[in-house]
C-alpha positions as CSV (number, residue, x, y, z in Angstrom):
1,V,0.1,0.1,0.0
2,Q,1.3,3.3,-0.9
3,L,-0.1,6.9,-0.3
4,M,1.3,10.0,-1.7
5,E,0.1,13.4,-0.8
6,S,0.3,16.6,-3.1
7,G,-0.8,20.2,-3.1
8,G,0.8,21.7,0.0
9,A,1.9,25.2,-0.6
10,S,2.3,28.6,1.2
11,V,-0.8,30.8,1.3
12,Q,-2.0,33.6,3.0
13,S,-4.8,33.7,5.8
14,G,-8.2,33.4,4.5
15,G,-7.0,31.7,1.4
16,S,-7.7,28.1,0.1
17,L,-5.9,24.9,-0.9
18,R,-6.8,21.5,-2.0
19,L,-4.7,18.6,-1.0
20,S,-4.7,15.3,-2.9
21,C,-3.3,11.7,-1.9
22,A,-3.0,9.2,-4.5
23,V,-3.8,5.8,-3.0
24,T,-2.4,2.6,-4.5
25,G,-2.3,-1.1,-3.5
26,Y,-5.4,-0.4,-1.0
27,T,-8.5,-2.6,-1.7
28,S,-10.6,-2.3,1.3
29,T,-14.1,-1.1,1.0
30,S,-14.9,-1.3,4.7
31,R,-12.3,0.8,6.5
32,F,-11.6,4.5,6.7
33,L,-9.4,6.9,5.0
34,A,-8.3,10.1,6.7
35,W,-6.3,13.1,6.9
36,F,-4.0,13.8,9.8
37,R,-2.0,17.1,10.6
38,Q,0.9,17.8,12.7
39,T,1.5,21.3,13.7
40,P,4.8,22.6,15.2
41,G,5.2,21.5,18.8
42,K,2.1,19.3,18.8
43,E,1.3,15.5,18.4
44,P,-0.4,14.5,15.0
45,E,-4.2,14.8,15.1
46,G,-6.7,13.6,12.9
47,I,-8.7,16.2,11.3
48,A,-10.9,14.4,8.6
49,S,-12.1,10.9,7.9
50,I,-14.2,9.4,5.2
51,D,-15.8,5.8,5.0
52,S,-16.6,3.8,1.7
53,D,-20.1,5.4,1.9
54,D,-18.5,9.0,1.8
55,T,-19.6,9.6,5.4
56,T,-17.2,12.2,6.8
57,T,-16.1,13.2,10.4
58,Y,-14.2,16.4,11.2
59,A,-12.2,17.7,14.1
60,D,-13.8,20.7,15.7
61,S,-10.8,22.9,14.5
62,V,-11.6,22.4,10.9
63,K,-15.3,21.8,10.8
64,G,-17.1,24.0,8.4
65,R,-13.8,24.9,6.6
66,F,-12.5,21.6,5.3
67,T,-14.2,19.1,3.2
68,S,-12.9,15.5,2.6
69,S,-13.9,13.5,-0.6
70,Q,-12.8,10.4,-2.5
71,D,-13.2,9.1,-5.9
72,T,-15.6,5.9,-6.2
73,A,-12.5,3.5,-6.5
74,R,-10.9,5.1,-3.4
75,R,-7.8,5.9,-5.3
76,T,-7.7,9.5,-4.8
77,L,-8.4,11.2,-1.6
78,S,-8.9,14.9,-1.4
79,L,-9.0,17.6,1.2
80,Q,-10.5,21.1,0.3
81,M,-9.3,23.6,2.7
82,N,-11.1,27.0,2.8
83,S,-10.7,30.0,5.2
84,L,-7.1,28.9,6.1
85,K,-5.7,30.3,9.2
86,S,-2.2,30.5,10.7
87,D,-3.0,27.8,13.0
88,D,-3.6,25.3,9.9
89,T,0.1,25.5,9.4
90,G,1.7,22.1,9.5
91,M,2.3,18.8,7.7
92,Y,-0.5,17.1,6.3
93,Y,-0.8,13.4,5.9
94,C,-3.3,11.0,4.4
95,A,-3.8,7.7,6.1
96,A,-5.6,4.3,5.0
97,D,-7.0,1.4,6.8
98,G,-8.4,2.9,9.9
99,I,-9.9,0.6,12.7
100,P,-11.4,1.6,16.1
101,R,-9.5,1.4,19.2
102,G,-12.5,0.9,21.3
103,W,-16.2,1.6,21.6
104,G,-17.6,5.2,20.6
105,I,-14.2,6.4,19.3
106,P,-14.6,8.8,16.5
107,P,-12.9,7.8,13.2
108,I,-10.5,10.4,13.3
109,E,-9.2,8.7,16.3
110,Y,-8.9,5.4,14.8
111,E,-5.6,3.5,14.5
112,Y,-4.5,3.8,10.8
113,N,-2.2,1.1,9.3
114,Y,-0.7,3.2,6.5
115,Y,0.5,6.8,6.0
116,G,1.9,9.0,3.3
117,Q,4.9,11.0,3.6
118,G,3.2,14.2,4.1
119,T,2.8,17.7,2.4
120,Q,3.6,21.0,3.9
121,V,0.8,23.7,4.4
122,S,1.9,27.1,5.5
123,V,-0.4,29.8,6.3
124,S,0.8,33.4,6.8
125,S,-1.2,36.0,8.6
């Protein structure tokens, strides 16, 4: 399984970016895909997830501004990011094969078995 992110860039606050993740060798139709973000000085956090039925879950920090989508074959995962803030600066990773760690855990907090190398997003105020 390979995941490769693209689309990271430097933008001004209030701007938009669209990240893409090319997914190869992954055939599961039952598990989650997701986006993670690691901002300077913090642990990586799940910010968006999507299941095979296109049901999405978002972290409160990005809800209403970010939208995750996928193609029908689950070979391309996308993250549309609008109204970007300086707090959104960080390395963004796509992830595949999410499984729950326990009951009631939201998909953005699942354990993911595959990650890409990341793409950098920098937002200047």
